[in-house]
C-alpha positions in Angstrom: 0.0 0.1 0.0 1.5 3.3 -1.1 1.9 6.1 1.5 -0.6 9.0 1.2 -0.6 12.5 2.1 -2.0 13.7 5.5 -3.1 17.3 6.3 -0.9 17.5 9.3 -2.2 21.0 10.4 -5.8 19.6 10.4 -5.0 16.2 11.8 -2.4 16.8 14.5 -4.7 18.8 16.9 -7.4 15.7 16.4 -4.6 13.5 17.6 -3.8 15.5 20.7 -7.6 15.8 21.5 -8.0 12.1 21.2 -5.4 11.7 23.9 -6.1 14.6 26.1 -9.3 13.1 27.5 -7.2 10.2 29.0 -4.3 12.2 29.8 -5.7 15.7 30.8 -2.6 16.9 32.7 0.2 15.1 31.0 2.6 15.9 28.2 1.5 15.1 24.8 3.8 16.4 21.9 3.4 15.8 18.2 5.5 16.4 15.3 5.2 16.1 11.4 6.5 13.0 9.9 6.8 11.7 6.4 3.7 13.0 4.2 2.4 14.8 7.2 1.8 11.6 9.2 1.8 12.4 12.9 4.6 11.3 15.4 3.2 11.3 19.0 5.1 11.5 22.3 3.2 11.2 25.5 4.5 11.2 29.2 2.3 10.2 32.1 2.5 8.5 35.3 -0.1 6.3 34.1 2.7 4.5 32.1 4.8 4.0 35.1 5.7 0.4 35.6 4.0 -0.8 32.4 6.1 -2.8 30.0 6.6 -1.2 26.5 3.9 -3.8 25.1 1.5 -2.4 27.6 2.3 1.3 27.0 2.0 0.7 23.2 -1.3 -1.2 23.7 -2.8 1.6 25.8 -2.0 4.4 23.5 -2.9 2.7 20.3 -6.2 1.4 21.8 -7.1 5.0 22.7 -5.9 6.3 19.2 -8.0 3.6 17.5 -11.1 4.2 19.6 -11.1 8.0 19.1 -9.8 8.2 15.6 -11.1 4.9 14.0 -9.2 4.0 10.6 -7.5 7.4 10.8 -5.4 6.2 13.7 -3.4 4.7 10.8 -2.2 8.3 9.9 -0.3 8.1 13.1 3.1 6.8 12.1 4.8 6.6 15.4 3.5 6.9 19.0 6.2 6.8 21.9 4.8 6.4 25.4 7.1 7.2 28.4 6.3 6.7 32.1 7.5 9.7 34.4 9.7 7.0 36.1 11.7 6.6 33.0 12.8 10.3 32.9 
């Protein structure tokens, strides 16, 4: 499947909003990736003590729930616990 162009300026705020409900006081940062796809970094105490697999499952579950098929336009999601900083 060929990569498609994403309207980063429109999509990035929606990605942040999709995560903000679950992480209201935590750091969520986005950056533009290839063809406008979104790269996400989230730092939260909710990730403390979780394995990488558990952190990835949580963040992708939230993205897929809120964005549906558009979650595939997030190219990278990195989740960090505060205990990792």
